[in-house]
C-alpha positions as CSV (number, residue, x, y, z in Angstrom):
1,N,55.0,63.8,-31.8
2,T,58.7,63.6,-32.0
3,K,59.7,66.2,-29.2
4,V,57.7,63.4,-26.6
5,Q,59.4,60.7,-28.6
6,E,62.6,62.2,-27.7
7,K,62.1,62.8,-24.2
8,Y,60.3,59.4,-23.6
9,N,60.7,56.1,-23.7
10,C,57.3,54.8,-25.6
11,K,57.9,52.1,-26.4
12,Y,57.6,51.4,-22.5
13,L,54.2,53.4,-21.6
14,R,52.2,50.1,-22.4
15,Q,54.2,47.8,-20.1
16,A,54.6,50.5,-17.4
17,A,50.8,50.6,-17.8
18,I,50.3,47.1,-17.8
19,N,52.4,46.8,-14.3
20,V,50.6,49.7,-12.4
21,T,47.1,48.7,-13.3
22,Q,49.2,45.5,-11.8
23,V,49.9,47.2,-8.1
24,V,46.8,48.8,-8.0
25,T,44.3,46.1,-9.0
26,G,46.6,42.6,-8.4
27,S,45.2,41.5,-11.5
28,P,46.6,41.8,-14.8
29,P,44.4,44.6,-17.1
30,K,41.0,43.0,-18.6
31,P,42.7,41.7,-22.1
32,T,40.2,43.9,-24.5
33,T,41.6,47.3,-22.4
34,A,42.6,50.1,-25.1
35,I,46.0,50.6,-25.6
36,Y,47.4,47.9,-23.4
37,G,44.9,44.8,-22.5
38,E,46.3,41.8,-24.0
39,R,44.3,42.2,-27.4
40,A,44.7,45.7,-27.6
41,L,46.8,45.2,-30.5
42,D,45.4,42.5,-32.3
43,M,44.5,42.6,-36.2
44,V,40.6,41.8,-36.3
45,F,39.0,43.8,-38.9
46,G,40.5,43.0,-42.7
47,F,40.4,46.2,-43.9
48,V,43.1,47.9,-41.2
49,L,45.1,45.5,-42.5
50,D,45.3,47.1,-46.0
51,A,45.2,50.7,-44.1
52,I,48.6,49.9,-42.8
53,S,50.0,47.9,-45.4
54,D,52.2,48.9,-48.8
55,K,48.2,48.7,-50.4
56,N,47.4,52.1,-49.1
57,P,49.8,54.3,-51.0
58,I,47.7,57.5,-49.9
59,D,48.0,58.2,-46.6
60,M,51.5,57.7,-46.1
61,N,51.9,59.7,-42.0
62,R,49.5,56.5,-40.6
63,F,49.8,56.2,-37.4
64,D,50.6,52.6,-36.3
65,L,50.2,52.0,-31.8
66,A,51.9,48.6,-32.3
67,E,54.3,50.3,-34.5
68,F,54.9,53.2,-32.0
69,L,55.1,50.7,-29.0
70,G,57.6,48.9,-30.9
71,L,55.7,45.8,-30.7
72,E,53.9,43.2,-33.9
73,H,50.5,43.2,-34.5
74,E,48.7,39.8,-33.6
75,M,45.7,38.7,-35.7
76,R,42.7,37.9,-34.6
77,I,40.9,35.5,-36.7
78,S,37.4,35.8,-36.6
79,N,34.2,36.3,-38.9
80,M,35.7,39.9,-39.6
81,A,39.2,38.5,-40.7
82,N,40.0,38.6,-44.2
83,T,41.5,36.3,-46.7
84,E,44.4,37.6,-46.3
85,M,44.7,37.4,-42.7
86,F,44.0,34.0,-42.1
87,L,47.3,33.3,-44.3
88,L,49.2,35.7,-42.3
89,K,48.0,33.4,-39.0
90,L,49.3,30.1,-40.6
91,K,52.6,31.3,-41.8
92,D,52.8,33.4,-37.7
93,D,52.0,30.1,-36.3
94,F,53.8,27.9,-38.2
95,G,56.0,28.9,-40.4
96,D,56.2,28.8,-44.1
97,H,54.6,25.8,-46.5
98,P,53.5,25.5,-49.5
99,Q,49.9,24.6,-48.8
100,F,49.7,28.1,-47.6
101,N,48.5,30.2,-49.8
102,M,45.2,32.5,-50.8
103,E,43.4,29.4,-52.0
104,M,43.8,27.4,-48.7
105,A,43.3,30.7,-46.5
106,E,40.0,31.2,-49.0
107,A,38.4,27.6,-48.3
108,M,39.8,28.2,-44.1
109,K,37.0,31.3,-44.2
110,E,35.0,29.4,-46.2
111,M,34.6,26.7,-43.8
112,M,34.4,29.4,-40.8
113,L,31.7,30.8,-42.0
114,E,29.7,28.1,-42.6
115,N,30.4,26.4,-39.2
116,T,28.8,29.9,-38.1
117,R,25.4,29.5,-40.2
118,Q,25.7,25.8,-38.8
119,G,25.7,27.4,-35.2
120,R,28.6,26.0,-34.5
121,K,30.7,28.1,-32.4
122,E,34.9,27.3,-32.3
123,A,37.9,29.5,-31.2
124,Y,39.4,29.5,-34.7
125,N,43.0,31.7,-33.4
126,S,44.9,29.3,-31.7
127,K,46.7,26.6,-33.5
128,A,44.4,23.8,-33.0
129,G,41.7,26.5,-34.0
130,L,43.6,26.6,-37.2
131,A,43.9,22.9,-37.5
132,I,40.0,23.0,-37.7
133,L,39.9,24.7,-40.7
134,F,42.9,23.1,-42.7
135,D,40.9,20.5,-45.0
C-alpha cells in the first residue's frame, strides 16, 4: 500500500517493535519472533530464495518483508538450505573466492547431510560451521 508507505516510516517499524519489546519486557524479542525477532528475516528454505530472485518471472508483484523494511536477508544454513544458499552464505561471510562455486557448495551440502545421517549435530550457520564443511 503506497499510501501507508508515504505516511509512515516503514523502514523503522521493525526497530520500533524491538524497542517497545525491550522497554516493556526488559529483554530483547525472542530470536524467532515473527517480523522483528533476530532470525525473522532469515532465508531458511531454498524455494523461497528462488521465489524472490529473478528465477521467478511470473510473480512480479511479490512482497518481500526484508526489502520493505530496508534490510538484507540472512542465509540460514540448515538441512532445508539449497546449494545456492550455501554459495551465497560463503560469499557473504568470506567474500568472493575462486573456490566458492556450485560444486563446492554441493559438496558442503552433501557433507552436512551425511553428518546428519550419522547423528552428528553441528551449527553450520556460523563461519566456523561453514569451515567444518569446507574441505
